[in-house]
N, C-alpha and C positions, 0 to 999 in steps of 0.2 A: 577546580581547575578542569576537572575531565569532560565537562560540557563545553568549555571553552576550547580544549584542544581537539574534541571531537570535531567541531565547527572547522577548526584549522585544517584537519585531516580529510575533511569532506570539500573543503575548498581545493585542496591539491588534487583530488580525484576529478573534481567537476570543470575546473579550469582547462584541463587539457583537451577538453570535447571542443570548444570554440577554437582552440589553438590548431587542432588538427584541421578542422573544417575551414578556418581561414587559409591556412597553408595550402590546403588542396585547391580552393577556388583562385589564390594567387599564382599557384603553379599552372592551373588550368588556363587562366588568361595570358600567362607568360609564354606559352607554348601554342602550337596549333592543334593540340589534343583536344578532343571532344566525344561526344555521343552522337550516334547516328541520329540525324533528324533533329539534332538539338533537344531531345527530349528532357525536360526538367525533371520528370519522374526519375528517368535512369541517372541523373546527375545526382539527385538528392539520395538515390538507392545506393551509389558508389560512395557518397560520404558516410552513410550509414555503415557499410561495409568497411570502411577505413577505421570508423570509430570502433567497431568491434574488433577488429584486428589489432587496434592499438591497446585496447585495454586486455587483450590476450596476451601480446607481447609483454606489457607491463607486468602482468602478473607473473610470467616466468622469469623476468629481470629483476622482480621485486623492486620495481621503481619507487613504489609508494610506502615503502619500509621507513621507519622512523629513523633519519639520519641527523637529527638536530645536533647531535654531539660529534658528528663527523665535519670534515672540511668540505667546503664547496666543490672542490676538485673531484672528491669521490663521486657527488651528485652528477657532475659532469659526465663521469665516466660511466656510470649507470644510463645516463640518457643516451650516450653513444651506442651502449650496449643494446638499449630497447630500441633505438631507430634501426640498427642493423637487424634484429629480429623482426621489427615491423616490416621493413624493405623487403625481407625474404619472403615473409608471409604474403603480404600485399601483392607483390609481383607474381607469386605463384598463384593467387586468386584472380587476378587480371589475366594470366595466361589462360586459364580454363573458361574464362567469360570474355575471350578476346573478340568474339563475334558481336557482343554488345558494347564493350568499352574498348575504344580505340584510342591510344596515347602515343604522342610523339615520342621518339626516342630520348628527348631531353626532359621529359615530363617528370620522371622519377628524380633524376638529379635535381631540378628545380624545387621538387616537392621536399625532398630530404633535407636540403639546404635551408630552405625557408623555415621548415619545422624545426631544424635544430637551432636556428637562431631565435626563434621565437620561445622555445622552450627554455633555452638557457637564460634568456632574459627575463622572462616570467617566473622561473624557478628562483632566480636571484633576488628578485624583487619579493617574493614570498617568504623568502628565507630572511631577508632583512626585515620584513613586517614581524616575523616570528620573534627575532632578537629584540626588536624595539619593545613588543609586547611583553616578552619576558623581563627586559630591564625595567619596565615601568610597573612591574609586579603584577600584570594582568594575566599571564600565562606561565604557570610553573606547576610542577608537582611537589606536594609536601612529603618529604622523606623522612622516616624515623630508622635509625641505624641501631641493630641489635649487636652489642659486642664493642670491644676497644682493642682488637687486634691490629697489628700494622696494616693488614688489609683495609679495615674500617677506617683507619686514620688516613691512608692514601685516598680511599674514596671521599671521605668528607673534605680533604684540601682540594681534591680535582674538581669537585662540584662548586666550591667556593671561588676557584680560580677562574673556571670557566663558566661564568654566569648563564651564557646562551645555551648550556645544556639543558636549562629549563628545570633544574632541581632546586628546592629550599629546604635545607635540613632543619627540622625541628627538634633536633637533639639525638641524644643516645641513651640506652639503657644497657647496664651491664652488673653483674652481681659482684665482680672482683675490683672494678674502678670506677672513680666518679669524676674523673678528669681526662680529657682527651683533646688538648690543643684549642681550648676555647669552645669546643662543642658543648651544648647545653646539656647536663646530666638530667634524665627525666625520670631516672629510679631503676629499680631491678627488673630483671627478665620478667618476673612473675606479674609485674604491672602492665604487661603489654596490652591485655585485654581492655583495661579500664583506660589506657590511653587511646586505643582505637575507638573506643565507646563515646570518650569525651572530645576528641579533637577530630579535625577533618584531615585524616592521613591518606594520601593517596597511594603510598606505597611503602613496604618495610623492606629493608635491605638487611639480611642475615649475614653477619661477617663473625661467626664464632669459630674457634677452633674445631677441628675435625673430632677431637676427644669428646666434645660435648653433643653426641649425637641425640641425646633425650631432650636437650634444652632446644636444638634445631627443630626436631620433630614437632615439639609442644609450640614452638612459634608459629610454625606452618599451619598446624591445627586451629590455632587462634586466628591466624589471618584468613583460614578458609571459613570459620565461623562469621567473622565480621565482613566477609565478602572484599578484603584488601588485597591487592596485589602484593606477592612477597617474591623477593629476589635474592639468591645465595650467592654470596662471594666465597668461592671454596678456598680453604687454606690449603694452597697447592704450591707454594714457593719451593718446596723440595724438588719440583719437578719443572721448575722454570727454565731449564735447558731442553725441554722436550716439547713437542706439539700435543697438546690436549683436546681431546673431543669426548664429549659425553653422549653416549648412546643408549639404547635400551634393548635389553634381552629379554623378552617377555615383559614383565612389570618392573624388572629389576635395573636401575640405572647403572651403567658401567663406564668408567673412564679408560679411554683408549690413548696409549702412547704411541702416537704414530710416527713413522721415518719423515725425515724432511722432504719437502716438495722438490726441491733440486737435485734430491739424491735420484730421482727418475731419469734416465736417459733422454727420454721425449721432451722432459722440461728444460735440460740443459741444452739440448740442441734448439728448441725455441728460442731460449733467452740469447743463445749465441748468434743465430741468425738474425734476430731482432737487432743485436749489438751491431754486426757488420752492417745491416741496411741502414740503421739509424746513423752511424758514424760516416757511412759514405754519402748519404744524403746531405748531412751537415758539411762535409767538405766540398760537396758539389755545389750547394746552395750559398752557403755562408763562409764557411772555412777560406775559400779560396782568395776572398778579399777582405774579410773581416781580420783574419790572423796577421796578415802584412801591414795592415794599417795600425793595429794594436803594437806591433813590434817597431814599426817606425815611430809612433808616439813615445814609447818606452826610450827609444834610443835617442830622441831629441830632448827628452825631459830629464833623463838621468844617466850616469856614467855606469858602465858594466855590461854583461851578458844580457841578451833579451829573455832567455829562457833559463828558469831555475830548476836544476834538477835535485831530486832528493830522494834519498833512500827510504823506503816504506815496505811494510809487509803485505804481501798479497794473500792468493788462496794457499791455504795449508802452511802459513808462516813463511812462505818463499818471499826472498828479498827481491823487490822490483824498483825500477828507476822511475819515479813519478816527475812528470814534466809539468811546470806550471810558468806562466809569465811573472817574471821578477818584478816585485812589488815593493822590495825593500832596498836599501842601501847595499851594494854589492859587497861591502866589508863587515855586513852584520853578521852575528854569530848566533847559532841557534842554541848555544849552551850557556847559562847564566854563570855568575861568579861562584856559585855554590855546586856546579857540576849538574844541575838540572835542567831539563828542556825548558827553554825560554819560549813559551807560548806568545804568541800575538795577543795584545790587549788593546782596549780602547784607547784611542790616540797614541798609539805606540810610535815612539820618535823615531824607531827603524824603518816606519812605512814612509815611502816617497810621497811627500804631501802633494796634493792635487790629483794627478793621474793615477798614481799607484793606489791612492785610497778610494778612487773611484773605481778601479777593477776590483779591489777587494769588496767592495760595498755590494757590486753588482754581481759578483762571482764570476766575472768574465775573466779573471786570472786563471780559471781552471780549464778554460778551453782547450789548451793544448792536450789535456788528458784524453781527448778524443783520439789521439794517436794510441795512447795506451790501450784504449778499447779495441781500435782497429788491430793492434798487435796481439790482443787477446790476454793481456794480464790484468786488465780492469773491465768492469761493466758499465754500461750507460747509468744502471741503478744498482745500489748495493750498500753496504757499510762504507763509510768514508776510510780510506786508509790513513793511519797514523804514522807519523815518523818514528824510527826505530828507538831513539830515547824515550819516547813517550809512552810506546809499547812496554819497553823494559820496566819503566816506572810504574805501569798500571797493572801489569800480568800477575802481580803478587799482591795487590790492594783491592783489585775490583772483582766482584764475584762473576764468574763465568766470561771472564774478558776474553780468553782466547777462543771461545766459539764463535766469535763473529767472524773468524778467519776460514771457517769451513766452506765459505762461498766466496766468489771474486768481489773484491771492494769495487766501489762505484764512484762515479762522479758526483751524484748525488744520492741521498737515502732517505729512508722513512726518519730516521733521527733529525736530519737537517731540516726537513719540511715542517717539522712539528716542534721547531725552536730549540733542538738539544745540539747546539753548535756554538763555536766560539771557545773562550776559556773555560778550563775544566779545573781551575783552583779551588773554586768552592766545593766542600765536602758532599758528596753525593752527584755532582753534576756528571762525572763521568760514568758512575753507575747508571744514572738515569738515560744517557746515550746509548750505553751497552744494552739496556733493557729494551729501548726502540729497535736497536739492530736485532735483537734476538727475535722480537716480535715479527719483523719483517722476514728473516730467515724462516722461521716456523709456519708463516701463513702466505708465503710467496704465491702470487698468481700474476699471470700476464696482465690483468686489470689492474692489479696493485702497483705494478710498474708504470702503468700509463697514468695512473693517479700522481705518482710521485714526480713524473716528468712534467706533468700539467701544473702541479703546485709550484715546482722548481721555476717554471717560465712566469707563473704569477708573481713569484716573490722576486723575480729579477726586476720587474717593473713597479711592485710595491715597495721593495726594500725589505731588509731585514736587519732589526736592532742588534742582533749578535753577529753581524758580519762586518768584521774590522780587521 
């Protein structure tokens, strides 16, 4: 597979060159910009400069990093980031060469807009080509797992569920177990060398407990001998509530337990400023006419109040009033006959048929929560706030559940865009949601918020099978 994937990687690099060139000439022809004397030599020179600047910007933004296991929305975020760097660098070069290259004030606007459009389109096409090739078995990595720990099982189930990650598990080896949920047993750890010699294995994933240091080191040495890529899944579940970063001091790897990104005042200020700007823009562009139309439709199709108010838990477990459009019958109860929180389910009879179901399916019932964002008790992006009864049920049964309240709750979150939403009656479903929330809390960046917002918008149009 290595050669095939290298061709794909090369294609990702090369195809951007004509895209940048085409965007430049289209922008040039769309404005009155030009080169003194219409010299083709200088026109081509600027094209070359633009290409060099593009690849410099792309190297800083890591645009060409392997993101086959990530969502397309993340790739769009990195495209935006790269274009921002590219624009800054190229405009700086143009300033110093202004006597040679004279551009209209609209040139860079056209250039950036065309470049963004063409890049997002071509990246999407290439991504779909990759998924198709993987699905047909033409492009994948052969993986061998060492160990049968919970981490190994999670990894195995993940690559099986998401085929487009491009990994095919050849089996696992372990000294203490020969069964792992259908994964083929290939022998003991001592058999690793012979397996690498006899089979075309691209990568070895070592998922052994930390106590088996000698076995881990032995596996690494065997992989080095056969020039096979090795990856370690560390047994760090005991640190799941902390942000983990691996650094080196000299030749010694050191695991750093860092504070949360939103513990820093500058990050909290940035997030709050963004929330205010985003919610204000929403009200000025969409909210002033969309919200009244939805309210009118609710009034015409069902009896009861337009807005549904519900007590939920916000930052530091403080109780907040969360606003939603009412999508269920006004007399519906949140508590079932056994005294438990009555979660919405598929084809729930309490949901108003037609318009109410449409609002829930498109998540438009959450739009009034922009008022919560404006007030400051919610954020645009963050862990979804749960009703008080559901919090009380989960806080004693779900590991690290209360840690999701160390940041403001959000209208949308990392768990929601990854499909961890809807009912949590199935064992482990709430834990999965909490794990996504903790991932977001520990790895928050402004760009991650942008990716989640973009993916949420995509899901509104595409639909979500768990939105009901």
